[in-house]
N, CA, C, O and CB atoms as a CASP TS submission, in Angstrom:
PFRMAT TS
TARGET T0000
AUTHOR 0000-0000-0000
METHOD Language model
MODEL 1
PARENT N/A
ATOM      1  N   MET     1       1.519 -13.259   6.340  1.00  0.00           N
ATOM      2  CA  MET     1       2.108 -12.309   6.487  1.00  0.00           C
ATOM      3  C   MET     1       1.480 -11.744   8.064  1.00  0.00           C
ATOM      4  O   MET     1       0.393 -12.029   8.567  1.00  0.00           O
ATOM      5  CB  MET     1       1.958 -11.479   5.177  1.00  0.00           C
ATOM      6  N   LYS     2       2.428 -10.974   8.547  1.00  0.00           N
ATOM      7  CA  LYS     2       2.245 -10.510  10.058  1.00  0.00           C
ATOM      8  C   LYS     2       2.841  -9.118   9.959  1.00  0.00           C
ATOM      9  O   LYS     2       3.980  -8.808   9.610  1.00  0.00           O
ATOM     10  CB  LYS     2       3.070 -11.513  11.281  1.00  0.00           C
ATOM     11  N   TYR     3       1.809  -8.329  10.348  1.00  0.00           N
ATOM     12  CA  TYR     3       2.083  -6.808  10.355  1.00  0.00           C
ATOM     13  C   TYR     3       2.287  -6.475  11.650  1.00  0.00           C
ATOM     14  O   TYR     3       1.819  -7.193  12.535  1.00  0.00           O
ATOM     15  CB  TYR     3       0.981  -5.918   9.786  1.00  0.00           C
ATOM     16  N   LYS     4       3.027  -5.320  11.954  1.00  0.00           N
ATOM     17  CA  LYS     4       3.893  -4.597  13.243  1.00  0.00           C
ATOM     18  C   LYS     4       1.992  -4.029  13.959  1.00  0.00           C
ATOM     19  O   LYS     4       1.686  -4.300  15.120  1.00  0.00           O
ATOM     20  CB  LYS     4       5.537  -2.704  12.501  1.00  0.00           C
ATOM     21  N   SER     5       1.251  -3.464  13.245  1.00  0.00           N
ATOM     22  CA  SER     5      -0.006  -3.239  14.010  1.00  0.00           C
ATOM     23  C   SER     5      -1.201  -3.142  12.864  1.00  0.00           C
ATOM     24  O   SER     5      -0.928  -2.933  11.682  1.00  0.00           O
ATOM     25  CB  SER     5       0.120  -1.793  14.977  1.00  0.00           C
ATOM     26  N   ARG     6      -2.493  -3.308  13.325  1.00  0.00           N
ATOM     27  CA  ARG     6      -3.589  -3.073  12.659  1.00  0.00           C
ATOM     28  C   ARG     6      -3.390  -1.775  11.542  1.00  0.00           C
ATOM     29  O   ARG     6      -3.874  -1.867  10.414  1.00  0.00           O
ATOM     30  CB  ARG     6      -4.669  -2.850  13.741  1.00  0.00           C
ATOM     31  N   LEU     7      -2.605  -0.528  11.994  1.00  0.00           N
ATOM     32  CA  LEU     7      -2.894   0.828  11.208  1.00  0.00           C
ATOM     33  C   LEU     7      -2.082   0.296  10.566  1.00  0.00           C
ATOM     34  O   LEU     7      -2.794  -0.212   9.700  1.00  0.00           O
ATOM     35  CB  LEU     7      -2.746   2.366  11.662  1.00  0.00           C
ATOM     36  N   LEU     8      -0.813  -0.055  10.264  1.00  0.00           N
ATOM     37  CA  LEU     8       0.424  -0.593   9.508  1.00  0.00           C
ATOM     38  C   LEU     8      -0.243  -1.439   8.467  1.00  0.00           C
ATOM     39  O   LEU     8      -0.030  -1.219   7.275  1.00  0.00           O
ATOM     40  CB  LEU     8       1.534  -1.485  10.461  1.00  0.00           C
ATOM     41  N   GLU     9      -1.056  -2.416   8.872  1.00  0.00           N
ATOM     42  CA  GLU     9      -2.097  -3.513   7.819  1.00  0.00           C
ATOM     43  C   GLU     9      -2.403  -2.681   6.925  1.00  0.00           C
ATOM     44  O   GLU     9      -1.916  -2.790   5.800  1.00  0.00           O
ATOM     45  CB  GLU     9      -3.605  -4.232   8.406  1.00  0.00           C
ATOM     46  N   GLU    10      -3.250  -1.705   7.235  1.00  0.00           N
ATOM     47  CA  GLU    10      -4.150  -0.696   6.502  1.00  0.00           C
ATOM     48  C   GLU    10      -3.148   0.085   5.221  1.00  0.00           C
ATOM     49  O   GLU    10      -3.437   0.276   4.040  1.00  0.00           O
ATOM     50  CB  GLU    10      -4.784   0.554   7.778  1.00  0.00           C
ATOM     51  N   ILE    11      -2.025   0.393   5.899  1.00  0.00           N
ATOM     52  CA  ILE    11      -1.098   1.119   4.994  1.00  0.00           C
ATOM     53  C   ILE    11      -0.582   0.428   4.230  1.00  0.00           C
ATOM     54  O   ILE    11      -0.123   0.821   3.157  1.00  0.00           O
ATOM     55  CB  ILE    11      -0.162   1.764   5.485  1.00  0.00           C
ATOM     56  N   HIS    12      -0.562  -0.616   4.597  1.00  0.00           N
ATOM     57  CA  HIS    12       0.530  -1.228   3.777  1.00  0.00           C
ATOM     58  C   HIS    12      -0.585  -2.203   2.415  1.00  0.00           C
ATOM     59  O   HIS    12      -0.066  -2.523   1.346  1.00  0.00           O
ATOM     60  CB  HIS    12       1.733  -2.448   5.065  1.00  0.00           C
ATOM     61  N   GLU    13      -1.964  -2.513   2.700  1.00  0.00           N
ATOM     62  CA  GLU    13      -3.260  -2.549   1.787  1.00  0.00           C
ATOM     63  C   GLU    13      -2.965  -1.545   0.977  1.00  0.00           C
ATOM     64  O   GLU    13      -2.487  -1.823  -0.123  1.00  0.00           O
ATOM     65  CB  GLU    13      -4.706  -2.343   2.459  1.00  0.00           C
ATOM     66  N   THR    14      -3.201  -0.064   1.370  1.00  0.00           N
ATOM     67  CA  THR    14      -3.322   0.283   0.501  1.00  0.00           C
ATOM     68  C   THR    14      -1.803   0.912  -0.731  1.00  0.00           C
ATOM     69  O   THR    14      -1.900   1.359  -1.874  1.00  0.00           O
ATOM     70  CB  THR    14      -4.281   0.997   1.026  1.00  0.00           C
ATOM     71  N   ALA    15      -0.930   0.755  -0.137  1.00  0.00           N
ATOM     72  CA  ALA    15       0.231   1.303  -0.941  1.00  0.00           C
ATOM     73  C   ALA    15       0.555  -0.776  -1.871  1.00  0.00           C
ATOM     74  O   ALA    15       1.519  -1.075  -2.575  1.00  0.00           O
ATOM     75  CB  ALA    15       1.985   2.261   0.615  1.00  0.00           C
ATOM     76  N   ARG    16      -0.140  -1.332  -1.633  1.00  0.00           N
ATOM     77  CA  ARG    16      -0.060  -2.825  -2.548  1.00  0.00           C
ATOM     78  C   ARG    16      -0.966  -2.164  -3.210  1.00  0.00           C
ATOM     79  O   ARG    16      -0.206  -1.656  -4.034  1.00  0.00           O
ATOM     80  CB  ARG    16      -0.453  -4.544  -1.953  1.00  0.00           C
ATOM     81  N   ASP    17      -2.200  -1.697  -3.549  1.00  0.00           N
ATOM     82  CA  ASP    17      -3.123  -1.086  -4.098  1.00  0.00           C
ATOM     83  C   ASP    17      -2.193   0.071  -5.166  1.00  0.00           C
ATOM     84  O   ASP    17      -1.937   0.009  -6.369  1.00  0.00           O
ATOM     85  CB  ASP    17      -4.141  -0.492  -2.879  1.00  0.00           C
ATOM     86  N   LEU    18      -2.008   0.629  -4.598  1.00  0.00           N
ATOM     87  CA  LEU    18      -1.415   2.010  -5.428  1.00  0.00           C
ATOM     88  C   LEU    18      -0.089   1.061  -6.275  1.00  0.00           C
ATOM     89  O   LEU    18       0.378   1.652  -7.249  1.00  0.00           O
ATOM     90  CB  LEU    18      -0.655   3.656  -4.048  1.00  0.00           C
ATOM     91  N   ASN    19       0.297   0.177  -6.076  1.00  0.00           N
ATOM     92  CA  ASN    19       1.146  -0.536  -6.631  1.00  0.00           C
ATOM     93  C   ASN    19       0.847  -1.175  -7.671  1.00  0.00           C
ATOM     94  O   ASN    19       1.518  -1.003  -8.689  1.00  0.00           O
ATOM     95  CB  ASN    19       1.564  -1.206  -5.943  1.00  0.00           C
ATOM     96  N   GLU    20      -0.270  -2.090  -7.652  1.00  0.00           N
ATOM     97  CA  GLU    20      -0.519  -2.717  -8.332  1.00  0.00           C
ATOM     98  C   GLU    20      -1.358  -1.756  -9.713  1.00  0.00           C
ATOM     99  O   GLU    20      -1.333  -2.244 -10.843  1.00  0.00           O
ATOM    100  CB  GLU    20      -1.092  -3.725  -7.526  1.00  0.00           C
ATOM    101  N   LEU    21      -2.027  -0.464  -9.477  1.00  0.00           N
ATOM    102  CA  LEU    21      -2.655   0.367 -10.417  1.00  0.00           C
ATOM    103  C   LEU    21      -1.456   1.150 -11.028  1.00  0.00           C
ATOM    104  O   LEU    21      -1.632   1.929 -11.965  1.00  0.00           O
ATOM    105  CB  LEU    21      -3.792   1.297  -9.752  1.00  0.00           C
ATOM    106  N   GLY    22       0.046   0.872 -10.351  1.00  0.00           N
ATOM    107  CA  GLY    22       1.260   1.854 -11.211  1.00  0.00           C
ATOM    108  C   GLY    22       1.632   2.705 -10.570  1.00  0.00           C
ATOM    109  O   GLY    22       2.837   2.929 -10.684  1.00  0.00           O
ATOM    110  N   PHE    23       0.808   3.639  -9.551  1.00  0.00           N
ATOM    111  CA  PHE    23       1.057   4.569  -8.565  1.00  0.00           C
ATOM    112  C   PHE    23       2.616   4.484  -7.913  1.00  0.00           C
ATOM    113  O   PHE    23       3.331   5.484  -7.977  1.00  0.00           O
ATOM    114  CB  PHE    23      -0.047   4.341  -7.501  1.00  0.00           C
ATOM    115  N   ILE    24       2.981   3.556  -7.441  1.00  0.00           N
ATOM    116  CA  ILE    24       4.395   2.934  -6.471  1.00  0.00           C
ATOM    117  C   ILE    24       4.967   2.344  -7.171  1.00  0.00           C
ATOM    118  O   ILE    24       4.303   1.595  -7.888  1.00  0.00           O
ATOM    119  CB  ILE    24       4.301   2.000  -5.264  1.00  0.00           C
ATOM    120  N   ASP    25       6.324   2.351  -7.334  1.00  0.00           N
ATOM    121  CA  ASP    25       7.374   1.403  -8.061  1.00  0.00           C
ATOM    122  C   ASP    25       7.654   0.369  -7.050  1.00  0.00           C
ATOM    123  O   ASP    25       7.351   0.648  -5.890  1.00  0.00           O
ATOM    124  CB  ASP    25       8.815   2.162  -8.543  1.00  0.00           C
ATOM    125  N   LYS    26       8.118  -0.637  -7.268  1.00  0.00           N
ATOM    126  CA  LYS    26       8.672  -1.569  -6.944  1.00  0.00           C
ATOM    127  C   LYS    26       9.442  -1.719  -5.968  1.00  0.00           C
ATOM    128  O   LYS    26       9.342  -2.714  -5.250  1.00  0.00           O
ATOM    129  CB  LYS    26       9.071  -1.847  -7.657  1.00  0.00           C
ATOM    130  N   HIS    27      10.416  -0.702  -5.736  1.00  0.00           N
ATOM    131  CA  HIS    27      11.490   0.099  -4.608  1.00  0.00           C
ATOM    132  C   HIS    27      11.110   0.714  -3.755  1.00  0.00           C
ATOM    133  O   HIS    27      11.795   0.976  -2.766  1.00  0.00           O
ATOM    134  CB  HIS    27      12.312   1.004  -4.990  1.00  0.00           C
ATOM    135  N   ALA    28       9.719   1.159  -3.960  1.00  0.00           N
ATOM    136  CA  ALA    28       8.684   2.295  -3.037  1.00  0.00           C
ATOM    137  C   ALA    28       7.908   1.132  -2.179  1.00  0.00           C
ATOM    138  O   ALA    28       7.833   1.360  -0.972  1.00  0.00           O
ATOM    139  CB  ALA    28       7.321   3.469  -4.192  1.00  0.00           C
ATOM    140  N   MET    29       7.223  -0.293  -2.734  1.00  0.00           N
ATOM    141  CA  MET    29       6.618  -0.740  -2.025  1.00  0.00           C
ATOM    142  C   MET    29       7.720  -2.057  -1.482  1.00  0.00           C
ATOM    143  O   MET    29       7.108  -3.073  -1.155  1.00  0.00           O
ATOM    144  CB  MET    29       5.277  -0.928  -2.667  1.00  0.00           C
ATOM    145  N   ASN    30       8.861  -2.114  -1.390  1.00  0.00           N
ATOM    146  CA  ASN    30       9.753  -3.168  -0.914  1.00  0.00           C
ATOM    147  C   ASN    30      10.237  -2.234   0.523  1.00  0.00           C
ATOM    148  O   ASN    30      10.727  -2.694   1.555  1.00  0.00           O
ATOM    149  CB  ASN    30      11.140  -3.658  -2.203  1.00  0.00           C
ATOM    150  N   ARG    31       9.912  -0.749   0.196  1.00  0.00           N
ATOM    151  CA  ARG    31       9.895   0.044   1.673  1.00  0.00           C
ATOM    152  C   ARG    31       9.063   0.058   2.874  1.00  0.00           C
ATOM    153  O   ARG    31       9.294   0.128   4.081  1.00  0.00           O
ATOM    154  CB  ARG    31       9.792   1.189   1.479  1.00  0.00           C
ATOM    155  N   TYR    32       7.541  -0.073   1.808  1.00  0.00           N
ATOM    156  CA  TYR    32       6.364  -0.428   2.517  1.00  0.00           C
ATOM    157  C   TYR    32       6.813  -1.833   3.416  1.00  0.00           C
ATOM    158  O   TYR    32       6.909  -1.779   4.642  1.00  0.00           O
ATOM    159  CB  TYR    32       5.057  -0.672   1.378  1.00  0.00           C
ATOM    160  N   ASP    33       7.078  -3.110   2.627  1.00  0.00           N
ATOM    161  CA  ASP    33       7.261  -3.951   3.014  1.00  0.00           C
ATOM    162  C   ASP    33       8.157  -3.789   4.204  1.00  0.00           C
ATOM    163  O   ASP    33       7.704  -4.571   5.039  1.00  0.00           O
ATOM    164  CB  ASP    33       7.500  -4.591   2.134  1.00  0.00           C
ATOM    165  N   ALA    34       8.878  -3.363   4.553  1.00  0.00           N
ATOM    166  CA  ALA    34      10.483  -3.378   5.950  1.00  0.00           C
ATOM    167  C   ALA    34       9.641  -2.682   6.445  1.00  0.00           C
ATOM    168  O   ALA    34       9.149  -3.282   7.401  1.00  0.00           O
ATOM    169  CB  ALA    34      12.422  -2.614   5.832  1.00  0.00           C
ATOM    170  N   LEU    35       9.046  -1.370   6.251  1.00  0.00           N
ATOM    171  CA  LEU    35       7.999  -0.560   7.322  1.00  0.00           C
ATOM    172  C   LEU    35       6.869  -0.954   8.149  1.00  0.00           C
ATOM    173  O   LEU    35       6.700  -0.440   9.255  1.00  0.00           O
ATOM    174  CB  LEU    35       7.378   0.313   6.709  1.00  0.00           C
ATOM    175  N   CYS    36       5.983  -1.956   7.612  1.00  0.00           N
ATOM    176  CA  CYS    36       4.747  -2.341   7.711  1.00  0.00           C
ATOM    177  C   CYS    36       4.893  -3.994   8.379  1.00  0.00           C
ATOM    178  O   CYS    36       4.199  -4.303   9.347  1.00  0.00           O
ATOM    179  CB  CYS    36       4.019  -2.155   6.182  1.00  0.00           C
ATOM    180  N   MET    37       5.673  -4.797   7.875  1.00  0.00           N
ATOM    181  CA  MET    37       5.720  -6.144   8.053  1.00  0.00           C
ATOM    182  C   MET    37       6.636  -6.786   9.392  1.00  0.00           C
ATOM    183  O   MET    37       7.826  -6.472   9.436  1.00  0.00           O
ATOM    184  CB  MET    37       6.236  -6.620   6.728  1.00  0.00           C
ATOM    185  N   GLU    38       6.314  -7.301  10.016  1.00  0.00           N
ATOM    186  CA  GLU    38       7.240  -8.036  11.071  1.00  0.00           C
ATOM    187  C   GLU    38       8.692  -8.678  10.517  1.00  0.00           C
ATOM    188  O   GLU    38       8.549  -9.432   9.554  1.00  0.00           O
ATOM    189  CB  GLU    38       6.350  -9.298  11.694  1.00  0.00           C
ATOM    190  N   PRO    39       9.528  -8.562  10.805  1.00  0.00           N
ATOM    191  CA  PRO    39      10.804  -9.586   9.880  1.00  0.00           C
ATOM    192  C   PRO    39      10.784 -11.017  10.156  1.00  0.00           C
ATOM    193  O   PRO    39      10.460 -11.571  11.207  1.00  0.00           O
ATOM    194  CB  PRO    39      12.477  -9.198  10.282  1.00  0.00           C
ATOM    195  N   VAL    40      11.195 -11.558   9.015  1.00  0.00           N
ATOM    196  CA  VAL    40      10.973 -13.140   9.301  1.00  0.00           C
ATOM    197  C   VAL    40      12.118 -13.505  10.059  1.00  0.00           C
ATOM    198  O   VAL    40      13.337 -13.423   9.909  1.00  0.00           O
ATOM    199  CB  VAL    40      10.867 -14.131   7.952  1.00  0.00           C
ATOM    200  N   PRO    41      11.088 -14.068  11.192  1.00  0.00           N
ATOM    201  CA  PRO    41      12.608 -14.840  12.277  1.00  0.00           C
ATOM    202  C   PRO    41      13.579 -15.828  11.569  1.00  0.00           C
ATOM    203  O   PRO    41      13.557 -16.464  10.515  1.00  0.00           O
ATOM    204  CB  PRO    41      12.002 -15.985  13.715  1.00  0.00           C
ATOM    205  N   SER    42      14.363 -15.690  12.518  1.00  0.00           N
ATOM    206  CA  SER    42      15.651 -16.650  11.856  1.00  0.00           C
ATOM    207  C   SER    42      15.601 -18.116  12.661  1.00  0.00           C
ATOM    208  O   SER    42      15.321 -18.231  13.854  1.00  0.00           O
ATOM    209  CB  SER    42      17.426 -15.818  12.173  1.00  0.00           C
ATOM    210  N   TYR    43      15.863 -18.983  11.940  1.00  0.00           N
ATOM    211  CA  TYR    43      15.681 -20.582  13.379  1.00  0.00           C
ATOM    212  C   TYR    43      16.908 -21.010  12.691  1.00  0.00           C
ATOM    213  O   TYR    43      17.307 -20.682  11.574  1.00  0.00           O
ATOM    214  CB  TYR    43      13.915 -22.216  13.379  1.00  0.00           C
ATOM    215  N   SER    44      17.496 -21.893  13.660  1.00  0.00           N
ATOM    216  CA  SER    44      18.740 -22.586  13.681  1.00  0.00           C
ATOM    217  C   SER    44      18.470 -24.272  13.292  1.00  0.00           C
ATOM    218  O   SER    44      17.544 -24.781  13.922  1.00  0.00           O
ATOM    219  CB  SER    44      19.415 -22.347  15.235  1.00  0.00           C
ATOM    220  N   PRO    45      19.067 -25.004  12.491  1.00  0.00           N
ATOM    221  CA  PRO    45      18.893 -25.945  11.803  1.00  0.00           C
ATOM    222  C   PRO    45      18.040 -26.910  12.974  1.00  0.00           C
ATOM    223  O   PRO    45      16.972 -27.499  12.809  1.00  0.00           O
ATOM    224  CB  PRO    45      20.283 -26.417  11.149  1.00  0.00           C
ATOM    225  N   GLU    46      18.766 -26.861  14.007  1.00  0.00           N
ATOM    226  CA  GLU    46      17.551 -27.535  15.251  1.00  0.00           C
ATOM    227  C   GLU    46      16.488 -27.415  15.299  1.00  0.00           C
ATOM    228  O   GLU    46      15.612 -28.277  15.373  1.00  0.00           O
ATOM    229  CB  GLU    46      17.542 -27.244  16.435  1.00  0.00           C
ATOM    230  N   GLN    47      16.382 -25.799  15.245  1.00  0.00           N
ATOM    231  CA  GLN    47      14.687 -25.452  15.210  1.00  0.00           C
ATOM    232  C   GLN    47      13.780 -26.063  14.424  1.00  0.00           C
ATOM    233  O   GLN    47      12.704 -26.574  14.737  1.00  0.00           O
ATOM    234  CB  GLN    47      14.385 -24.167  14.830  1.00  0.00           C
ATOM    235  N   ILE    48      14.583 -25.915  12.829  1.00  0.00           N
ATOM    236  CA  ILE    48      13.974 -26.217  11.821  1.00  0.00           C
ATOM    237  C   ILE    48      13.706 -27.680  12.069  1.00  0.00           C
ATOM    238  O   ILE    48      12.541 -27.888  11.729  1.00  0.00           O
ATOM    239  CB  ILE    48      14.677 -25.842  10.642  1.00  0.00           C
ATOM    240  N   SER    49      14.229 -28.702  12.480  1.00  0.00           N
ATOM    241  CA  SER    49      13.952 -30.115  12.522  1.00  0.00           C
ATOM    242  C   SER    49      12.959 -30.175  13.858  1.00  0.00           C
ATOM    243  O   SER    49      12.092 -31.033  14.016  1.00  0.00           O
ATOM    244  CB  SER    49      15.429 -31.076  12.632  1.00  0.00           C
ATOM    245  N   THR    50      13.197 -29.308  14.603  1.00  0.00           N
ATOM    246  CA  THR    50      12.081 -29.660  15.350  1.00  0.00           C
ATOM    247  C   THR    50      10.587 -29.153  15.071  1.00  0.00           C
ATOM    248  O   THR    50       9.657 -29.859  15.462  1.00  0.00           O
ATOM    249  CB  THR    50      12.418 -29.303  16.562  1.00  0.00           C
ATOM    250  N   LEU    51      10.320 -27.893  14.373  1.00  0.00           N
ATOM    251  CA  LEU    51       9.145 -27.665  13.958  1.00  0.00           C
ATOM    252  C   LEU    51       9.008 -28.934  12.515  1.00  0.00           C
ATOM    253  O   LEU    51       7.870 -29.395  12.591  1.00  0.00           O
ATOM    254  CB  LEU    51       9.050 -25.896  13.617  1.00  0.00           C
ATOM    255  N   ARG    52       9.664 -29.495  11.481  1.00  0.00           N
ATOM    256  CA  ARG    52       9.241 -30.511  10.951  1.00  0.00           C
ATOM    257  C   ARG    52       8.904 -31.711  11.386  1.00  0.00           C
ATOM    258  O   ARG    52       8.133 -32.407  10.725  1.00  0.00           O
ATOM    259  CB  ARG    52       9.810 -30.652  10.318  1.00  0.00           C
ATOM    260  N   ASP    53       9.549 -32.228  12.825  1.00  0.00           N
ATOM    261  CA  ASP    53       8.950 -33.241  13.652  1.00  0.00           C
ATOM    262  C   ASP    53       7.167 -33.092  14.243  1.00  0.00           C
ATOM    263  O   ASP    53       6.205 -33.853  14.345  1.00  0.00           O
ATOM    264  CB  ASP    53       9.995 -33.244  14.907  1.00  0.00           C
ATOM    265  N   ARG    54       7.443 -31.732  14.505  1.00  0.00           N
ATOM    266  CA  ARG    54       5.933 -31.209  14.984  1.00  0.00           C
ATOM    267  C   ARG    54       4.837 -31.338  14.192  1.00  0.00           C
ATOM    268  O   ARG    54       3.682 -31.387  14.616  1.00  0.00           O
ATOM    269  CB  ARG    54       5.872 -29.840  15.236  1.00  0.00           C
ATOM    270  N   THR    55       5.197 -31.398  12.951  1.00  0.00           N
ATOM    271  CA  THR    55       3.897 -31.120  11.740  1.00  0.00           C
ATOM    272  C   THR    55       3.780 -32.014  11.462  1.00  0.00           C
ATOM    273  O   THR    55       4.807 -32.678  11.323  1.00  0.00           O
ATOM    274  CB  THR    55       3.897 -30.351  10.505  1.00  0.00           C
ATOM    275  N   PRO    56       2.480 -32.647  11.191  1.00  0.00           N
ATOM    276  CA  PRO    56       2.163 -34.069  10.873  1.00  0.00           C
ATOM    277  C   PRO    56       2.032 -33.782   9.137  1.00  0.00           C
ATOM    278  O   PRO    56       1.765 -34.712   8.376  1.00  0.00           O
ATOM    279  CB  PRO    56       0.561 -34.735  11.793  1.00  0.00           C
TER
END
């Protein structure tokens, strides 16, 4: 996982702990995921093939 900043990483970790303890529901946790984490990049089929070819 890649976080937008160190501060948001700490906030997300706290939210995850609260979620595991039942204080934050799944929907709230999804909002924390969107707030704190970098979006997953989109890759074209050609880029995926190139990445696969480079990986041993």
